[in-house]
N, C-alpha and C positions, 0 to 999 in steps of 0.2 A: 637777230640771233634767236633760234627757236628754243623756247623753254617747254620741254615735255614734262608734264606733271610736276611742275615746280622745280625741275632740275635742268641744268644745261644739257642740250642735245650732245650727242657724240661729236667731239671736236677734234680737228686735226691740229696737233700741238707741235710747235718748234721750240727747242730749248737752247738758249744762249747763256751760258755754256755748261758743259757737263762737269762743273765744279761740285763741291760737296752738296750745296743747297740745290742747284739746278737738277743734278742727277736724281736726287732723292724725291723732289717734288714732281719731276717728270715721271718717275716710277709710280708715285702715288696717283697721279692723274691717269696713267696707263691702267693701274689696278682698278680705277673707278670706271673704266670702260672707254676712256678717250684714246686716241690713236696718236702716239708720238711718232711723227713722221721724219724728223731730222733733228740733229744736235751738232753743236760745234765744240771743239776741244783741241788744244794744241799740245799741252804738256802730256808727258807719259802717263801721269796720274789721271788726267781727264779722260784720256783714251781708255785706260784700264777701267775706270769707273763707268764709262759709257758701255763698255762690253759687259760689265757684271749687272748694272742696274737698268740699262736700256739696251738689252740684247737685240741685234738685228736692226738697230736704228742707224741709218747712214750718217756719217760725219761730213758736214758741209761747212762752207764759210758762213759767218753770221748773216750776211746779206741773203744768201740762198736759204738759210734756215727760216728766216722771218717772212720772206716773200711767199705769198700764197697760203699761209696757214691761218686757221681760224683764231688760234690763241698763241701768241708769242710770249714765251716766258723768259724774261731777261734776268738772269741770276749772275750778276757780276759784282765785283767790289764797289762800295759806295762811290768812291772817287772816279771809277771808270764809267759809271752809268750815264752822266750827262753827255759825254762825248760819244758813247755808243749810240744813244738815242738820236743825237744830231746827225751822226754818220749814216744811220739806217734811213732817216728821213730824207737826207740829201740824195741817197742812192734810190729813192722811190720805192722802198720796200713795204711801206704801210698802205693799207686800203680801208675804205669806209666799212664799218661794221666789224672790223677785226678787234679782238680783245687783246690789249697789250698789258701784261702784268710784269711788275718788277718785284724783287724780293728784299730790297734794301731797307734796313730799319730806319736809317737817317733821313730818307726822302719820303715825301708824300707823292701825290700825283702831279704836282707842278713840274717835276723834272721830265714828265712825258708830254709836255706842251708841244714840242715839234711834231710828235706823232698825232696829237689831237687835231692839229691842223689838217690832217688827212682823214679825219672822221672816225678815228678809232675810239673804242671805249677804254679809258685808262684805269688801271687798278694797281694799288700797292698791297701786296700780300706778304707780310713779314712774320716768319715762323719764330715764335719765342722759345727757342731751343738751340742748343749747340749741336752741330752736326759732325759726325766722323766721315760721312760719305759712304757708309756701308749699308748693306741691305737692312740691317736691324733698325736703322733710322726711320724707314718707312712705317714700321710697327710702332715706333716711339712717337710718331706724329699723333697717334690716337689719344695720348694723354696730354697733348700740347694745345696751346692756343696760337692762333694766327691773327696778328693785327691787320685789320682791313681798312684801307683808305680808298674812298671813291670821290668823284667830284661832288662838292657840296650841292645838295638839292637834287642829285640825280638818283632817284630811288631805284631805277632799273640797275644802274651801276652797283649800288650797295647790295642789291639782291643777288646780282650775278656773282659778286665777290664772295658773299656769304655762302652761296650755294656751292661754289668751287671748293671752299674750305671744308664744308660739311662732307662733300664727296671725298676729300682726301682724308677724312676721318678725324679732323681736328675741330677745335672750338673757335668760331669767329668772334672777334672782339673789335668793335668799331672804334677807330682812332681818327678823329677829325684832323684835317690837314694842318690846322694852326698849332695843334699840340704835338705834332709828330717829333720835333726836335727835343722837346722835354721828355716825351715817352722814351725816346732812344737813350737820352742821358740817364734816365732812371734805371733802365735795363742795364746799361753799361756799368753804372755805379754799383748795382747789386751783383751782377754776374762776374765782372772783371775784378772788382775789388775784393769779392769773396775769395777768389783764387789767390790773390796777393796775400790776403789775411791768413789763409790756411797755410800757404807756403812759408810765410814769415814765422808762424807758430811752429811748424815742423822744423824749420832751420834752427831756431833757438834751442829746441829740445835736442836736436842732433848735435849742436855745438856744445851743449851741456853733457853730452854723452848718454842721454836718456833715449834708448832705441829699443824697438823700431817705433819711431815717432808717429807714423801714419796709423799703425794699429792702435797705439795708445789713444790717439785723439779722435779716431773715426766715430765711436759711439757718442762721445761728448759733443762733438760738433754737429753730428746728425741730429741729436736730441735738441741742441740749441736751435737749429734751423726749424725743426718741426714745431718746437714750442713757440718760436717767434711768429710763425705763420698761423698757429692756432690761437695763441693767447695775446698777441700784440706785445705792448710794452710791459705787461705783467710777467713776461718771460725773462726780463732783465734780472740777473743774479750777479754775485761777485762783489768784491770790495767797494767798487765805485757806487753801485746801486744800494749798498748797505751803509755807505758813508764811513767805511773803515779806512781812515786817512793814514794811519800807521802803515798798513799793508801797502797802500798805494805809494807812499814814500819809498818803501823798500823796493817795490817794482821799478820805480823811476831810477833809483841808484843802480840797480843791476843792469837795467836796459841802457842807461847812459854809458856804463862801462862796456857793455857787450857790443852795442851798435847804436851810436847817437842818432843816426837817421831814422832807425826803427823806433827809438825812444820818442822822437818828435811825432811819429804817426800814433803811437800809443797815447801821447798827451792829447792830440786832437780828437781821437776817437773816445777817450775817456771823458773829455769835456762834453762831447755830444751825448754820451751815455748819462752823465750826471744831469744834463738839462732834460733829457727824456724821462729819466726816473723822477725828476722833481715835478715835471708837468704831469706825469701819471699819478702823482700822489704817493709814490713809493719812498721818496727821499724828502724829509722835511727841509724847508728853505735854508735853515742855519747849517744843516749838515752838507747840503749842496754847496754853499759858499765855502765851507771848510775844504771840501774836495777840490773845488776850482782853485782855491788859493794854493793848495798843495801841488796842483798840476802846473802852475805857472812856471815857465822855463826860467831857471835861475840865470842862464847865460844872457 
C-alpha cells in the first residue's frame, strides 16, 4: 500500500453496509479524498442513507462490494461480523494487500482471521460516538476518538489505522487486542447506563407531577457530567457523599414505595458512591459505614 507523505494514498473503498456507522465513515473517507466505489444496503433506511451520504455510489451485494477494493469497510452489528467475514472469505473476495476494517467495538482483529489468511491488513476502527446516520455525524467525528486495534507488533498496520482515523478528522486511540472486551464493557457501562439513569430520573419527576422534567434536569446533569470529567471524584456531591444518612433513609422510603426495582438500583449506585467518596477522602470512614448500613436492603 502506497504511503504518500505519511498518509494513505487515494484508496478505492467498499462499504458493507450503509448503516448509520458505515455510511458516515464512508462519507468521511470520501471527504478525505478516497473513492467510495460501492456499498451494500437492503433496508429502506440503508438505501436512503446511501443516497444522502454516499451519492452516486452503486448498491451491490456484499461480495461484489468487497471484491477488488483497496479498503473494505465492514460496518455491521457485532454478532453479524464473524459470519460476514467467513462468508466473504469462502467466496474468495479478499486479496493480498487489501485493507479490511471493521467498526465493531466488541471485537479486535482476531475476528478478521479468515481474511488474514488471504494476506489482507486487518484493522478494527471503533468510533467512540453514537451515530444518527445523518450528514452532521461526519462533522461530529472531528470531536471524537476512534479506538484503533491492529495486529500486535505490526507497526505498519498501526500506522495505517491511525492515518485513516486522522484523515477522517478524529483522534486515534490505541486499544490492544487483549483489552478490547474490557474497553467495550467500560464504554457500554458509561454510555448506556447514563441514558438509563437520566430516563429513570425524568420518569420519577414526571410521576411526581414535576414537569417538564427534561428542562429541569438538563443544566444539573450537564454540569454533573462536566464536573465529573474535569474534577474526578471531587465532583461527588449530595447526601451520600456528605454522609447525610437521614436524607438517604427518606430517599429509600420514597423510592421503595414508588418503584422497588429502581430503589434497588439507587441502593447499588449509592453504595458505589459511598465507596468512591470514602476512597477520595471526601467521606470519613465512620460516616461511610453509617451510609452503607442505611443502604442495606431491609427485605
